[in-house]
C-alpha positions as CSV (number, residue, x, y, z in Angstrom):
1,M,-7.3,16.0,-3.0
2,I,-6.6,14.8,0.3
3,V,-3.2,13.9,1.6
4,N,-2.4,11.5,4.4
5,H,1.1,11.3,6.0
6,R,0.8,7.4,4.7
7,A,-0.8,7.6,1.6
8,V,-2.5,9.6,-0.7
9,V,-6.6,9.3,-1.1
10,A,-8.1,11.7,-3.5
11,K,-11.4,12.1,-4.7
12,P,-13.5,9.1,-5.6
13,G,-12.0,7.8,-9.2
14,D,-8.9,9.7,-8.9
15,D,-5.6,8.0,-10.3
16,E,-4.2,8.2,-7.2
17,S,-6.6,6.4,-5.2
18,K,-7.3,4.2,-7.6
19,Q,-3.8,3.3,-7.2
20,V,-3.7,2.6,-3.8
21,I,-6.3,0.4,-3.9
22,F,-4.9,-1.6,-6.6
23,K,-1.6,-2.3,-5.1
24,H,-3.8,-4.1,-2.4
25,L,-5.9,-5.8,-4.5
26,R,-3.2,-7.2,-6.3
27,D,-2.2,-8.6,-3.2
28,I,-5.3,-10.7,-2.5
29,A,-6.2,-11.5,-6.4
30,S,-2.9,-11.7,-8.2
31,E,-4.0,-13.7,-10.8
32,E,-6.6,-11.3,-11.9
33,D,-6.7,-8.2,-14.1
34,V,-7.8,-5.8,-11.2
35,E,-8.0,-2.5,-13.4
36,A,-10.4,-4.2,-15.5
37,L,-13.0,-4.1,-12.3
38,R,-15.8,-1.7,-13.0
39,P,-16.6,0.9,-10.5
40,H,-19.8,-0.4,-9.6
41,E,-18.9,-3.8,-9.8
42,D,-18.4,-6.1,-6.5
43,I,-15.3,-6.9,-5.4
44,C,-15.2,-10.0,-4.4
45,E,-17.1,-11.8,-7.2
46,G,-15.3,-9.4,-10.2
47,L,-12.4,-10.3,-8.6
48,E,-13.3,-14.0,-7.4
49,V,-11.9,-13.2,-3.9
50,D,-13.7,-15.1,-0.5
51,V,-14.7,-13.0,2.0
52,L,-11.3,-13.6,4.4
53,D,-9.6,-12.0,1.9
54,F,-11.4,-9.0,1.3
55,H,-11.3,-8.5,4.8
56,N,-7.8,-9.0,4.9
57,F,-7.2,-6.4,2.1
58,L,-9.5,-4.0,3.9
59,R,-7.2,-4.2,6.8
60,A,-4.2,-3.7,4.7
61,L,-5.7,-1.1,3.2
62,G,-6.9,0.5,5.8
63,T,-3.4,0.4,7.5
64,E,-1.6,2.0,4.7
65,V,-4.0,5.2,4.5
66,G,-4.5,5.5,8.2
67,V,-8.6,4.6,8.0
68,N,-9.9,2.3,10.3
69,I,-12.1,0.0,8.4
70,P,-14.2,-2.4,10.5
71,D,-15.4,-5.8,9.6
72,Q,-19.1,-4.6,9.7
73,D,-18.4,-2.2,7.3
74,A,-17.7,-4.6,4.7
75,D,-21.1,-4.3,2.4
76,Q,-20.3,-0.4,2.4
77,V,-17.1,-0.4,0.5
78,N,-17.6,-3.6,-1.7
79,T,-17.4,-1.9,-4.6
80,L,-14.6,0.6,-6.2
81,D,-17.0,3.6,-6.1
82,K,-18.1,3.3,-2.6
83,L,-14.8,2.1,-0.9
84,A,-13.0,5.6,-2.7
85,K,-16.1,7.6,-1.2
86,Y,-15.9,5.9,2.3
87,L,-12.3,6.5,2.7
88,A,-12.3,10.2,1.0
89,A,-15.2,10.8,3.8
90,R,-13.2,9.3,6.5
91,M,-10.1,11.5,5.3
92,A,-11.8,14.5,4.7
């Protein structure tokens, strides 16, 4: 498990990392069941959110976990699996 001074993001798929991610997804998709999102499903398509909301989600999540997620990396973090791996690699 990787511990950060602001939040905990563990190995991809770990329950703690999922909860941090889901918390921020609920902010942009409060009407959707974020926990029903499949690991390889595109976040924007699966939750029916637009690109601007997705970028706001990435900024808020990055701030909480202490990882800068530049806008140009959005395609690298567009699924739950990719996002968890991206965060874990930068917090190692």
